[in-house]
Residue frames relative to the residue before (quaternion, step in Angstrom):
aa qw qx qy qz dx dy dz
M 1.0000 0.0000 0.0000 0.0000 0.00 0.00 0.00
K 0.6297 0.5292 -0.3344 0.4601 3.58 1.08 -0.74
G 0.6299 0.5339 -0.3374 0.4520 3.62 1.03 -0.75
L 0.6573 0.5002 -0.3150 0.4675 3.59 0.94 -0.80
Y 0.6374 0.5369 -0.3073 0.4595 3.54 1.05 -0.86
K 0.6677 0.4873 -0.2988 0.4769 3.62 0.97 -0.86
K 0.6386 0.5131 -0.3347 0.4656 3.62 0.99 -0.71
L 0.6565 0.5055 -0.3205 0.4591 3.57 0.98 -0.82
I 0.6489 0.5025 -0.3219 0.4719 3.61 1.00 -0.76
S 0.6786 0.4802 -0.3106 0.4609 3.64 0.89 -0.84
L 0.6258 0.5243 -0.3316 0.4728 3.60 1.09 -0.70
S 0.6477 0.5127 -0.3105 0.4704 3.57 1.00 -0.86
A 0.6583 0.5041 -0.3122 0.4637 3.57 0.96 -0.87
A 0.6386 0.5206 -0.3258 0.4637 3.61 0.99 -0.75
A 0.6558 0.5066 -0.2982 0.4738 3.60 0.99 -0.88
L 0.6480 0.5112 -0.3146 0.4688 3.59 1.03 -0.78
L 0.6398 0.5236 -0.3166 0.4650 3.56 1.02 -0.83
M 0.6520 0.5049 -0.3176 0.4680 3.60 0.92 -0.83
A 0.6468 0.5223 -0.3207 0.4539 3.57 0.96 -0.82
V 0.6455 0.5098 -0.3107 0.4764 3.57 1.01 -0.86
L 0.6687 0.5023 -0.3096 0.4525 3.62 0.86 -0.88
I 0.6600 0.4896 -0.3088 0.4788 3.60 0.93 -0.80
G 0.6632 0.4954 -0.3053 0.4707 3.58 0.97 -0.79
A 0.6363 0.5224 -0.3305 0.4615 3.61 1.04 -0.70
N 0.6206 0.5512 -0.3472 0.4365 3.56 1.03 -0.69
S 0.6973 0.4426 -0.2788 0.4900 3.58 0.93 -0.81
A 0.5872 0.5755 -0.3791 0.4247 3.62 1.14 -0.47
F 0.7112 0.4345 -0.2710 0.4816 3.62 1.08 -0.58
A 0.4000 0.7022 -0.4925 0.3229 3.61 1.20 0.21
K 0.6081 -0.5690 0.3933 0.3894 3.56 -1.16 0.49
T 0.4526 -0.7244 0.4604 0.2416 3.56 -0.96 0.89
S 0.6880 0.4584 -0.2888 0.4829 3.59 1.08 -0.51
N 0.4198 -0.7152 0.5049 0.2395 3.55 -1.08 0.70
S 0.4976 0.6651 -0.4263 0.3581 3.57 1.26 -0.12
P 0.4376 -0.7106 0.4800 0.2705 3.61 -0.89 0.89
Q 0.3876 -0.6946 0.5570 0.2391 3.51 -1.29 0.49
R 0.0019 -0.7816 0.6226 0.0398 3.54 -1.17 0.51
R 0.5507 -0.6151 0.4658 0.3185 3.53 -1.28 0.42
L 0.1145 -0.7798 0.6138 0.0453 3.56 -0.86 1.00
V 0.0461 0.7736 -0.6261 0.0864 3.56 -0.64 1.16
G 0.4109 0.6975 -0.5096 0.2914 3.56 -0.66 1.13
V 0.5931 -0.5672 0.4617 0.3368 3.51 -1.43 -0.09
V 0.4324 -0.6856 0.5206 0.2682 3.55 -0.94 0.89
V 0.2541 -0.7758 0.5656 0.1171 3.55 -0.78 1.13
S 0.8023 -0.0936 0.0755 0.5847 3.59 0.89 -0.92
V 0.2378 -0.7461 0.6108 0.1169 3.54 -1.25 0.58
D 0.1067 -0.7562 0.6431 0.0571 3.57 -0.95 0.99
K 0.2407 -0.8195 0.5028 0.1333 3.59 -0.15 1.23
D 0.6251 0.5366 -0.3554 0.4415 3.62 1.06 -0.59
A 0.7475 0.3563 -0.2094 0.5200 3.63 0.91 -0.83
R 0.3236 -0.7623 0.4868 0.2779 3.60 1.31 -0.18
S 0.5119 0.6215 -0.4318 0.4065 3.54 0.82 1.01
L 0.2422 -0.7495 0.6040 0.1218 3.52 -1.32 0.56
I 0.1874 -0.7018 0.6598 0.1924 3.53 -1.27 0.32
V 0.0786 -0.8159 0.5719 -0.0329 3.53 -0.65 1.25
R 0.2725 -0.7221 0.6099 0.1798 3.58 -1.02 0.84
E 0.3172 -0.7770 0.5157 0.1722 3.59 -0.47 1.20
F 0.5291 -0.6592 0.4469 0.2928 3.53 -1.06 0.78
H 0.7744 0.3963 -0.2185 0.4422 3.55 0.65 -1.07
K 0.7475 0.3755 -0.2252 0.4995 3.64 1.12 -0.40
E 0.2483 -0.7744 0.5277 0.2454 3.60 1.18 -0.56
T 0.4887 0.6220 -0.4565 0.4073 3.57 1.00 0.81
L 0.4348 -0.6628 0.5396 0.2836 3.57 -1.27 0.36
T 0.0684 -0.7982 0.5984 -0.0029 3.55 -0.90 0.98
A 0.2811 -0.7415 0.5864 0.1652 3.58 -0.92 0.96
V 0.0763 -0.7992 0.5962 -0.0006 3.55 -0.90 1.02
K 0.2273 -0.7543 0.6032 0.1247 3.58 -0.86 0.98
V 0.2202 -0.8062 0.5431 0.0814 3.59 -0.64 1.11
P 0.3786 -0.7193 0.5304 0.2407 3.68 -0.71 1.00
Y 0.5940 -0.5523 0.4405 0.3849 3.56 -1.26 0.46
D 0.8428 0.1671 -0.1622 0.4852 3.57 -1.27 0.65
R 0.5312 0.5823 -0.4411 0.4291 3.60 1.02 0.72
P 0.2816 -0.7537 0.5681 0.1731 3.61 -0.60 1.09
L 0.3183 -0.7419 0.5627 0.1779 3.57 -1.18 0.59
R 0.4121 -0.6888 0.5393 0.2550 3.53 -1.09 0.76
V 0.0088 0.8023 -0.5952 0.0448 3.57 -0.70 1.09
S 0.3086 -0.7311 0.5770 0.1933 3.51 -1.29 0.31
S 0.4701 0.6424 -0.4717 0.3793 3.56 0.50 1.18
G 0.8439 0.0691 -0.0602 0.5286 3.57 -0.69 1.00
Q 0.7435 -0.4078 0.3121 0.4282 3.52 -1.13 -0.72
Q 0.6095 0.5471 -0.3638 0.4437 3.62 1.21 -0.16
D 0.3119 -0.7479 0.5568 0.1825 3.56 -0.91 0.94
F 0.7861 0.1543 -0.0633 0.5951 3.60 0.95 -0.91
I 0.0247 0.7788 -0.6268 0.0064 3.55 -1.04 0.81
S 0.5767 -0.5898 0.4395 0.3556 3.55 -1.23 0.45
F 0.6661 -0.5199 0.3672 0.3889 3.54 -1.27 0.47
D 0.6331 0.5662 -0.3355 0.4075 3.61 0.99 -0.76
R 0.7134 0.4586 -0.2479 0.4682 3.60 1.17 -0.54
I 0.4794 0.6650 -0.4388 0.3679 3.60 1.32 0.00
K 0.0439 -0.7803 0.6239 -0.0044 3.56 -0.99 0.92
P 0.6058 -0.5341 0.4277 0.4060 3.59 -1.21 0.46
G 0.7265 0.3966 -0.3335 0.4512 3.52 -1.08 0.87
M 0.5700 0.5760 -0.3963 0.4316 3.61 1.24 -0.26
I 0.3992 -0.7048 0.5376 0.2341 3.52 -1.18 0.63
I 0.2084 -0.7761 0.5894 0.0826 3.55 -0.77 1.12
N 0.0030 -0.7645 0.6443 -0.0195 3.55 -1.08 0.84
E 0.2956 0.7946 -0.4435 0.2908 3.60 0.38 1.25
N 0.4290 -0.6370 0.5672 0.2975 3.54 -1.29 0.48
V 0.0164 -0.8017 0.5973 -0.0139 3.60 -0.85 0.94
R 0.4284 -0.6565 0.5496 0.2887 3.55 -1.26 0.46
Q 0.3972 -0.7223 0.5109 0.2438 3.56 -0.96 0.76
């Protein structure tokens, strides 16, 4: 009887662990329903007060306004640095970043 009881407890613990892991995976999902897309282009202008950029996309030749959250580095293709802070972005730099629409 003790062996059956131990197996039942271990099976219950394993099922609980799986439920917690599956629930934790969905808890880290993105909170916004807006889709992400890849933005690749040249920075045309930088507004430091509004923390926004205007980027000319390579494949579309359109201008896109991007609002940058605080403490979020941006992926650039200039020199040896892959990510730089918003304060160091200058017009003419190439942005290669995922953005929400």
